[in-house]
TORVO-880024 format. One record per atom (N, C-alpha, C, O): z, y, x. Coordinates in steps of 0.1 Angstrom, whole numbers, plus 5000, padded with zeros to 4 digits. Each point is the difference from the previous one (the first is absolute). Layout:
% TORVO-880024
ZYX;...
END
This chain:
% TORVO-880024
462133210341;500349894991;501350034993;500149984988;500950075019;501350044994;499950114990;500650004990;498550105014;499850114990;499449954987;500450044990;498749865011;499449944988;501149934992;500150024987;500849915019;501149934993;500950104993;500449984988;500050135020;500850104994;499450074988;500650024990;498150015011;499350074989;499949914988;500250044989;499549835013;500049914989;501349994993;500150014987;501049995020;501449994994;500250134992;500649994989;499150125017;500250134993;499250004987;500650044990;498249925011;499150014988;500549914989;500050034988;500549855016;500549904990;501350054994;500249994988;500650085020;501350054994;499750114991;500650014989;498550085015;499750114991;499449964987;500450044989;498749865012;499349954988;501149934990;499850014988;501249935018;501049934992;500950104993;500549974989;499750145016;500950104994;499450124995;500750104995;498049905004;499350134996;500150024985;499750114996;500749794996;500150024985;501350044995;500349994988;500650045021;501350044995;500650115009;499650025012;501350064983;500650115007;501049945010;500849914997;499050135016;500949965011;501050105003;499750125001;501549845002;501050095005;500649935013;500649904999;499250175012;500549955013;501450065003;500250124999;500749795003;501450045002;500150095013;499549965010;501150144989;500250095011;500749935012;500849914997;498950135015;500749955012;500350115009;499450114999;501549865009;500550105009;499150015013;499749905006;499950234997;499250025012;500950005012;501249984999;498250035013;500850005012;500950125001;501050005007;498650104985;500850125000;501050004988;500650104997;499549784997;500949984988;499750104989;500950054993;497749975005;499650084988;499349914990;499249915004;501150104983;499449924990;498550024999;499550125002;499749784994;498650014997;499850004985;500549914994;498750185001;499750014986;499349884995;499249935007;500950034980;499349894994;498550034999;499650124999;499649785002;498650015000;499650014985;500449924992;498850195005;499650024986;498749934997;499349955009;500350054978;498849934995;498850085007;499049935003;501150204998;498950075006;499849975015;498949985005;502349995002;499949965014;499349875001;499249985009;501149934982;499349875000;498550014998;499349935007;500350154983;498650024998;499350055012;498949955004;501750155003;499450065012;499949895011;499050005007;502049924994;500049895010;498949904997;499349965009;500650014978;498949904997;498650065002;499149935005;500850204992;498750065003;499750005015;498849985004;502250055004;499850005015;499749865005;499149985009;501549924985;499849865004;498549974997;499349935007;500350114981;498649984996;499050065010;499049945003;501350185001;499150075010;500049925013;498949975006;502349984999;500149925012;499249874998;499449955010;500749994978;499449884998;498450015001;499449925006;500150194989;498650035001;499550025014;499049955004;501950125004;499650025014;500049875008;499149975007;502049944990;500049875007;498849924996;499549935009;500250074978;498949914996;498750055006;499249915004;500550224997;498850045006;499949975015;499049975005;502250045001;500149975015;499749855002;499349975009;501349954982;499849855002;498549964998;499549915007;499850164984;498649974997;499250055012;498949935003;501450185003;499250055011;500249925013;499149985007;502149974995;500349925012;500949884996;501250005002;498249894992;500749894995;500849935010;499649995012;501649964984;500849925009;499549875002;499749934990;500150025022;499449875003;501149905001;500950015010;499249904981;501049895001;499349874997;498850004997;502049905004;499449874997;499549984986;500750064991;498249875007;499549994987;501049934990;500050034988;500949895018;500949934991;501250084997;500949954993;499250185012;501250084997;499750134994;499450095006;500949924981;499750124992;501250095001;501049974993;499050135015;501150095001;500450074988;501250024997;497850014995;500250094988;500549924988;500450064990;499549815010;500449924988;500749875005;499649894995;501350125014;500649885005;501550014998;500750105004;499949814989;501450014996;500949995012;501250054999;498349905012;500850005012;500350145005;500950025009;498350084987;500250145004;500750084989;500250125001;500349814988;500750074990;499250094991;500550094994;498249885005;499150084992;499349914989;498850024999;501949894994;499249924991;499550094988;500850084994;497949905003;499550074989;499950155001;500050074990;500149985022;500050155002;498750054995;499049934998;500950205001;498850064995;498849995010;498950044997;501449915015;498949985010;499449864999;499249965008;501349964982;499549865000;498549994998;499449905003;500050204991;498549994998;499250075011;498850004999;501950055011;499350075011;499649895011;500849915002;498050105004;499649905010;501149995011;500450115005;500049774998;501049985010;499650055013;500950055008;497849944996;499550055013;498550004999;499449964990;500050085021;498550005000;499549865000;500749915004;498150074991;499449864999;499549965014;499849885002;499950225007;499349975012;500850075012;500850094998;498949865014;500650065012;498950005010;499149925000;501050175010;499050025011;500549925012;501250025004;497949905002;500349935012;498750005009;499050044995;501249935018;498849985008;499949855003;500949945006;498050014989;499849855002;498549985003;499249974991;500450065022;498650005003;499250114994;498849994999;501950114996;499450124994;501150064991;501049944997;498850194999;500950064991;499949934986;499050004994;502149955002;500049914988;501050054989;501150035003;498449994985;500850034988;500249874993;499149954993;502149995009;500249864995;501050004989;501050075000;498849844990;501049994989;501349935005;500049915008;501150134986;501349935002;499949864995;500449915006;499050084982;499949874993;498549994995;499750064990;499549865017;498649994996;499849944986;499050024994;502049905002;499849944986;500250114989;499449984989;501350135014;500250104990;499050125002;499650064991;500049965022;499150115003;498949955010;500150035012;498949904983;499149935008;498950095005;498849984997;501550125011;499150095006;500450035014;501250045003;497949955007;500350035014;498850075006;498849974997;501450145011;499050075006;500350015015;501150045004;497949935004;500150025015;498950095005;498949994995;501550105014;499050105005;500049985015;501049995007;497749994998;499849985015;499050115005;499250044992;500949995020;499150105007;499549935013;500849975008;497950024993;499449955012;499350125007;499450094993;500549915020;499350115006;499549955014;500749955008;497950064994;499449955012;499450135007;498950044996;501850015013;499550125008;499449965013;500649925008;498150124994;499349945012;499350115008;499450104994;500649895019;499150075008;498949915004;500249895005;498550154993;498949925004;499250075011;499650124998;500149815012;499050055010;498949905002;500349885001;498550175001;498949915002;499050065010;499650124999;500149805011;499150055011;498749914999;500149885003;498850174993;498849934998;499349975013;500150075010;499149824989;499249975012;498550024997;499250005008;500550034979;498750054996;500150104989;500949994992;498250105007;500250114991;499349984987;500350064990;498749845009;499349974988;499949854998;500249925009;499450054978;499949864996;498849994990;500050084991;499149835011;498949984991;500249874992;500149895006;500150124981;500349884992;498749934997;498950045004;501349844989;498949914998;498950074990;498849965000;501650144993;499150074991;499250115007;499250064994;501149965019;499350105007;500750145000;499450095005;501849924990;500750134999;500750025013;500649925006;499250205000;500750055012;501350074996;499950104994;501249845010;501350054997;500850045012;499949945011;500850174988;500850055011;501449935001;500649984989;499849995023;501349955002;500950115007;499650055010;501549984983;500850125005;501249955007;500649894997;499950195013;501349985006;501150044990;499750084990;501549885012;501150044991;501250045008;500349945011;500550154983;501350045006;500750074988;499950124999;500849814993;500650064988;501249934995;500349885003;500550194989;501249944993;499649994986;499350084994;501249815000;499849974986;501149924993;500849945007;499350084980;500849904992;499049904995;499350034990;500649865016;499049904995;500449934987;499249984992;502150005007;500549944987;501350064997;501050005008;499250064980;501350044995;500149944986;499050004992;502149945005;500149934987;501450034993;501049995006;498950064982;501150024992;500049894989;499149994992;501949925009;500049884992;501149994990;501250035003;498549944985;501049984989;499949864995;498949954997;502249985003;500049864996;501349964993;501050085001;499049814993;501249964993;499749914988;499049925001;501950084989;499749924988;500550084988;500850095001;498749864987;500350074988;500149904989;499249914999;501850114992;500249914988;500549865004;500849954992;498850005019;500449875004;499849995015;499050065005;501949875002;499849995015;498749935004;499650015012;499849924979;498849935003;498750084998;498949965003;501350164991;498950094997;500050115011;500850104998;498449895012;500050095011;498950114999;499049984993;501250125014;498950115001;499950055015;501049995007;497950064996;499750055014;499050114999;498949984994;501350135012;499150115001;500050065014;501050035006;497849975001;499850045013;499150135001;498849994997;501850125005;499350135001;499750035015;501050015008;497850004996;499650025014;499650145003;499450074992;501149985020;499650135005;499549985014;500549925007;498550154997;499349985013;499250125004;499650084991;500349945022;499150115005;498749955005;499250085005;500549794993;498749945005;499149954990;498949955003;501550064984;499249954989;499450124992;500550115000;498549854992;499450114991;501050054990;499950124996;500949794999;501050044990;501450015007;500649895003;499950234999;501350015008;501249944992;500949955007;499050044980;501049944992;499349924989;499250054993;501249825006;499449914990;501049894996;500849965008;498949984981;500749884996;499349885008;498849984998;502049965011;499449895008;500149874993;499049924999;502250044996;500249884993;501150024990;500850095000;499149824989;501050014990;499849884991;498949964996;502249984999;499949894991;501349974993;501150065003;498849864987;501149944992;500049855003;498949945001;502350005002;500049865003;501049934991;501050064995;498749815003;500949924991;500449875009;499149935004;502150064998;500549885007;500249894990;500950004992;498349895009;500149884992;501049905006;500849944993;499250055020;500949915007;499850035015;499250095004;501549845005;499850015014;498649965004;499550055010;499949874982;498649955003;498950104995;498949995004;501550104987;498950084994;500650144996;500950014993;498450095013;500150144995;498650054997;499249995009;500650074980;498750054996;500050155001;501050074995;497949995010;499950145002;498850054993;498949944999;501250184995;498950074993;499950145005;501050084998;497949965008;499950145005;499050025011;499049935001;501450155009;499150045011;500749945013;501150045003;498149875003;500649945012;499049955010;498850024998;501749925013;499149955010;499349874996;500649914995;498150085008;499349885000;500449925012;499850055011;500849834988;500749945012;499149985012;500250075010;498849854990;499050005010;500449945014;499649895004;501250195003;500449975014;501550025002;500650084992;499949865018;501550005002;500450145005;500950064994;498450005016;500450135006;499950114989;500850095000;498249894991;499850104989;501149994990;500550104995;499949785002;501049974990;501450055004;500850044992;499549955021;501250065006;500050154999;498950065001;502350004997;500050144999;499650065014;500349945010;499150184990;499650065012;501250045009;499950035012;501349974982;501250035008;500349885010;500850025009;498749864988;500449895008;498949955009;500049895006;498950194997;499049975009;500649995014;501150075003;498349855006;500649995014;499750135008;500950055007;497950004991;499650135007;500250124990;500649994990;498750125014;500150124992;499449984986;500450064990;498649855009;499449974987;499449865000;500149935009;499250044980;499349874999;498850005010;499550105004;500149785000;499049985010;498650044995;499850014988;499350005021;498650044997;499449894991;499350034990;500949845013;499449894993;500550004985;499349984991;502150045007;500550014987;499450114992;499649994989;500350135018;499450124993;498649974995;499650054990;499649875018;498749974997;499949904988;499250024991;501549885009;499949894991;500850014987;499549964989;501650105011;500950004989;499550064987;499150095001;501449874988;499750074987;500950124999;500650045010;499650014978;500850124999;500950004987;500649894997;499450214996;500950024988;499250014987;498950065000;501649874990;499350014987;501049984989;501149955002;498550074986;500849974988;499749864996;498949955000;502249984996;499849864995;501349934996;501050074998;498949805002;501249924997;500249905011;499049945005;502250034999;500249915011;501349934998;501050044993;499149845013;501249925000;500549975014;499149985009;502250014993;500549985013;501349924999;500850024990;499549905020;501249924999;500249905011;499250005009;501949934991;500349905009;500049864993;500849984992;498249945012;499949874993;501249915005;500649924992;499850105021;501149935006;500750105009;499550125001;501549855006;500750095010;499050035011;500250105007;498849824995;499250025012;498550044997;499350035009;500349964978;498650024996;500050124990;500650004990;498650105014;499850124991;498550024997;499249945007;500650134982;498650024996;499850144993;501050064996;497849985003;499650124992;498649984994;499149965008;500750064979;498849984993;499650144994;500950064994;497949985007;499650144996;498750004993;499049935004;500950144985;498850034993;500050154997;500950064994;498050015011;500050154998;498650054998;499049925000;500950214999;498750074998;499049985011;498849994998;501750005014;499149995012;500850005013;501249994999;498150015012;500750005013;500550135004;500850015010;498750104984;500450145005;499650104989;499050065000;501949954990;499750094989;501150104997;500250054989;500649985022;501250094998;499750134993;500750044991;498250035013;499850134995;498850014990;499650114996;500049774999;498850004992;500450014985;501049954995;498150114997;500150014986;499349884994;499149945006;501250034981;499349884993;498550015001;499349905001;500150224998;498650015001;499449975013;498849975001;502050025010;499549975013;500249855003;499649965011;501049974980;500249855003;498949924995;499350034990;500449865016;499149904994;500849914991;501250024998;498249874997;500749914991;500549885006;500449904993;499650095021;500549885006;501450025006;500250105007;500649804991;501450005005;500049955015;499049945004;502050095003;500349945013;501149904998;500950024992;499049875015;501049894999;500549975014;499249995010;502149994991;500549985014;501249914998;500950014991;499249895019;501249915000;500550005015;499249995009;502150014992;500650005013;501249915000;500850014991;499449925020;501249915001;500549995014;499250025009;502149944992;500649995014;501149894999;500649974990;499649985022;501049895002;500950035012;499450035011;501949974987;500950025011;500949885002;501149994994;498449915013;500649865000;501449995006;500849914997;499550185013;501349985007;501150094995;501149954996;498750185004;501050094994;499250134996;498950015003;501850084990;499450124995;499450085012;500750035009;498050014989;499450075011;500450145000;500150065011;500350004978;500450144999;498850104999;498949955001;501450174997;499050104998;499350045013;500549985011;498250064988;499350055011;499749905011;500049884998;499650175014;499649925011;500950005012;499949915009;501050194992;501050005010;501249914997;500449994989;500249955022;501249924997;501250095002;500949985009;499250124983;501250095000;501349924996;501150045005;498749864987;501249924996;500549915011;501149944999;498150045012;500449925011;500349864996;501149955002;497949984992;500249874995;500549905011;499449995011;501749954987;500649905010;499149885001;500149935011;499250034979;499149885001;498750044995;499850114994;499249815008;498650034998;499750024985;500449924992;499050195004;499550034987;498550005000;499450075009;500049864982;498549995000;499550044986;500649974990;498350105010;499350034987;498649975001;499350045010;500249884980;498649975000;499550034986;500649984990;498250085009;499550044987;498550025000;499450015010;500050014978;498650044999;499850074986;500849994991;498050075008;499650074988;498649994997;499249995010;500450024978;498650004996;499850114989;500750014990;498350075012;499650124991;498649994997;499149985009;500550054978;498650004996;499850114989;500950024992;497950045009;499750104990;498550025001;499349965009;500150094980;498650044999;500050154998;500750064992;498550015016;499850155000;498650034995;499049955005;500950154986;498750044995;500050154999;501150075000;497749995000;499950154999;500450044986;500149924991;500150215007;500550054987;498850024991;498949975004;501350084984;499050014990;498950105004;498949994994;501350105016;499050095004;499149945012;499350075006;500949804997;499349935010;500350065014;499249995009;502050064992;500550055013;501049905006;500749934992;499550075021;501049915006;501350034994;500450124999;500449784997;501350024995;501050055010;499949965012;501050124984;501050065010;500849895007;500450015011;499849884981;500849895006;499349945012;500749945008;498050064992;499249945011;500150075013;499649945011;500850184989;500050085013;500949955011;499850045011;501249884986;500949955010;499449885007;500649965011;498349984984;499549885007;499050055011;499050074997;501249885015;499250045011;499449885007;500549895000;498450145007;499449905009;500849995012;500950095003;498849815006;500849985012;499950115010;500750005010;498350094989;499950125009;500750124994;500050115007;500549884981;500750124994;499250074989;500550094994;498249875004;499250074990;500449954986;500349884998;499850214993;500349964986;498949924995;498850035002;501549864991;499149914994;499050064991;498849975000;501650134992;499250064990;499350125005;499350084993;500749955020;499350115006;498549974999;499649895004;499650204992;498549985000;499549965013;500350055011;498949844990;499349955012;501049925008;499649965012;501650014984;501049935008;499649865003;500149955011;499449984979;499649855002;498549985001;499649905006;499650204990;498649995001;499450144997;500550074992;498349965015;499450134998;499750024985;499449924994;500950205001;499750034986;500849934989;499750024988;501349915016;500849924990;501550055000;500650035011;499949994977;501450034999;500749894992;499549964988;501549975017;500749904993;500850064989;500750095002;499249854986;500850044989;500749894992;500750034990;499349855016;500849894994;500149895010;499149985008;502149964991;500249885009;501349934996;500850054993;499349835012;501249924998;500850005013;499450005011;501950024989;500950005011;501049885000;500649984990;499449945020;501049905002;500850035013;499450025010;501949984990;500850025012;501149895000;500749984991;499349955021;501049905002;500850045013;499450045010;501949954989;500850035012;501149895002;500449944990;500050035022;501049915003;500950065011;499550065010;501849924989;500950065010;501149915005;500349904993;500250145018;501149925006;501050105007;499550105006;501849884992;501050095006;501149925005;500449894994;500350155017;501149935006;501050115005;499650105005;501749874994;501150095005;501149915005;500349904995;500350155016;501249935006;500650095011;499250055009;502149974990;500750075011;499450135004;500050045012;499550044978;499450135004;498650005004;499350105002;500149784999;498649985003;499249974987;500549944991;498350115009;499149984988;498649995004;499550065009;499849864983;498549995001;499449994986;500649934991;498350135007;499449994987;498550035001;499550065010;499749884981;498650015001;499449974986;500649934992;498250125006;499349974987;498550005003;499450085008;499949824986;498649985001;499350044986;500549974990;498450115011;499350054988;498649945000;499350005010;500249964978;498749954998;499550074987;500649994990;498250085011;499550074989;498549974998;499250005009;500549974978;498649974996;499650114990;500750034991;498150035011;499350084990;498849934995;499049995008;501049974980;498949924994;499450074988;500550094995;498349855001;499350054989;499850155000;500350074990;499349985021;499750155002;498850044992;499049935000;501150184993;498950054992;499850155005;500950075002;497849974999;499750135004;499250084989;499649944990;500250185013;499450094990;498549974998;499350044991;500149885019;498649974999;499749864994;498949974997;502249965000;499849864994;499749905011;499849884996;500150165017;499749905010;501249915003;501150044998;498649845006;501149905003;500650045013;499350035010;502049974991;500750045012;500849885005;500649924992;499550065021;500749895005;501550014999;500650125000;500149775000;501550005000;500550045013;499350005010;502050054991;500650045013;501349935001;500749984991;499649995022;501349945003;500650085012;499450025010;501950024988;500750075011;501449935002;500549944990;500050065022;501349945003;500750085010;499450095007;501949894993;500850085010;501449945000;500449914993;500550165015;501449955001;500850115006;499550105006;501849894993;501050075008;501049915006;500349904993;500250135018;501149925007;500950105006;499650095006;501749884993;501050095006;501349935004;500449904994;500250155016;501349945005;500950115004;499650115004;501749874995;501050105003;501349935004;500349894998;500550195010;501349965004;501050125001;499650115004;501649864992;501050115001;500649995014;500649905005;499350215002;500750015014;501450054998;500849975009;499550104981;501450034996;500149944985;499450054991;501449855007;500149934987;500250104989;500950085000;498249914989;500150074988;499950155002;500450084992;499049965020;500050145003;498650045006;499350094994;500349865017;498850045007;499149885002;500349895005;498450124989;499149895000;498750055007;499550114998;499949805009;498650025006;499149904994;500449894996;498350155002;499049924994;498750025006;499750105006;499449804991;498650005003;499249944989;500549904994;498450155003;499249954989;498550035001;499750095007;499549834987;498650035000;499449954987;500549924993;498350135004;499249964988;498550015003;499650075009;499749854983;498550005002;499349984987;500549934991;498350135007;499249984989;498649975005;499550065009;499949834986;498749965005;499149964988;500449954990;498350095011;499049974990;498650025005;499850035012;499249954979;498650015005;499650145003;498950015006;501850094991;499650145003;500850055012;499950125003;500949805003;500850055012;501449954999;500449934992;500450125018;501449965001;500850125005;499550095007;501849914990;500950105006;501349935002;500449904994;500450165016;501349945003;500950115005;499650125002;501749854999;501150095005;501049925007;500249884997;500550185012;501249945007;501050115000;499850125004;501549854993;501150104999;501249955008;500249885000;500550215006;501349975005;500950124995;499650114998;501749855000;500950114995;501449955000;500449905004;500450194990;501549974999;500550054987;499550104994;501549835000;500750044988;501550035004;500649915006;499950204990;501450035002;500750014986;499750104992;501149815004;500750004988;501350085001;500949965007;499150164988;501050105003;501449964996;501050035007;499249894982;501349964995;500149854999;500849954992;498549985017;500049855000;499649954986;500449894996;498750184997;499549954987;498750064998;499550105007;499849864982;498650044998;499950144993;498950054999;502250014998;499950124992;499650125008;499650104995;500449895019;499650115008;499449945013;500749935007;498050094995;499349945012;499150105006;499150064993;501049955020;499050085008;499149915007;500449905007;498350124992;499049925006;499050085008;499650114996;500149845016;499050055008;499049895005;500549905005;498250124992;499149905005;498750075005;499750114996;499749815013;498750055006;499049894997;500249885003;498650164991;499049904996;498750045006;499550114998;499849795008;498750025004;499149944990;500149884995;498950195000;499149974989;498649995005;499550095007;499849814989;498549985004;499249984987;500149894994;499250215002;499149994988;500749964988;499849894994;501150195001;500849974988;499149984988;499250094997;500949804996;499349994987;500850054988;499550004989;501750035014;500950044989;500250154999;499850075010;500549984978;500350144998;501050014989;499849954989;501350135014;501050024990;500950125005;500449995011;499850104980;500750135005;501449975004;500550075010;500249844983;501549985004;500149935013;500950035008;498349874995;500149925012;499550085012;500549975011;498550124987;499550075011;498749955006;499550065009;500049834985;498749955005;498850074994;500150044988;498949985020;498850064996;498849915003;499949965012;499250024979;498949915002;499150055012;499750115000;500049805009;499250035012;500750055012;499450025010;501950014988;500750075012;500349905011;500249884997;499750175015;500549935012;500850095008;499650125001;501549845005;500850095007;501549955000;500249884998;500750215005;501449965001;500850084990;499950124999;500849814993;500850054989;501550005004;500549905004;500250224995;501450015002;500750034987;499650104994;501449835003;500850034988;501549995003;500549915005;500250204991;501450015001;500550044986;499550094994;501549835000;500450034987;501449964997;500649915007;500050154983;501349974995;499949964986;499550074991;500949805006;500149954986;501450014996;500949955007;499450124982;501350004994;500049954986;499050024993;502049915003;500149944987;501550004995;500849955007;499450124982;501450004995;499950024985;501150004993;
END
């Protein structure tokens, strides 16, 4: 800072006297020898050298700007003796600075002058999966004989590189989630992304690719599940990701909601030619009457008093075959209660393939937290109506139901947690269930790094999903050890 002040003073002095010949009075050196007068040529050479130094200083300042308070302009501040200096048009400092605030953040010094912010996060779910089967094959409702395999492998089930922030205005947000994984068909893909507009605390509108709400455990991030992943029942009933428009907000301090309209219940990887013309509609709401419930299902916050969350959701859509009279890709995630895909030939009747149906899904949930203890559960009800097959024959409606329930307690506050949970799916084509026990170790007393180990006994799984590890028809014991990191 002193160097800048001295340089400003020198430059101002030179500028003031550059238009006339200067004669510096000789003075006596320490050796009592006179010093010659400075000539006009000497002054020109000095001015040239100062100009060179000025260029060096300016390039250095632009490469590594001095970070100072927004309200203090070092280069054009009369308190530093540089009023109107030739640096007055140079940016006083960078417009942004880097901080860590729940992610690597490039934040403006003054959002009113530079309304742009970028945050980068990295999620990583590294898991070892072991599965010991009790039967080697499974015959589904369509008569297909399928093999059930043992497992012993390491995988990255979910990796997420996330860019978020705002642009042009703090109320105009953006979010991009790039997924990488070793267990999916696409090792790298855009998972979610949207632009959002904050209208008020009661309303924020989103446009893009996001989750169809559907159920509580699905709507919560997979980083906040109680066990290694979402339960079998949630995996079976939940919707998925699609493009659409949705609104979210807090009607009061205790009541929240989300409303969604999108292309379908699961259209993440589909092209427009693979979609039908029916939208999916979903509404979800929750109430926290006592105090804020907080994220996830564990009471990591160690609530001193009881926190309760109550909520429900309703989702509806119509699915039809594509223009080639083939089952639509979106329909492949809907399964019967024994794990058979609904649109599998012969699944509901010999010689019949379902190619159209209405889906209704209702869910209701309850959660409680206090002093490191937690309990949560969710009930699922699903109706498949107006089924149409390729033969034109009338097909009966179907009803499936299920639930999950789980409880946990911290044996070391905010550090080591033990849990037990179970889930069930039941319908006219069969039923399946699971029971799990496990432990969560929060490495830094926070959710950003968690090691989980759980053991799950599975009986006739109706669910299948690569990330959760469930396979339709499997029975046996599932072992999962994983490290979730988030920064």
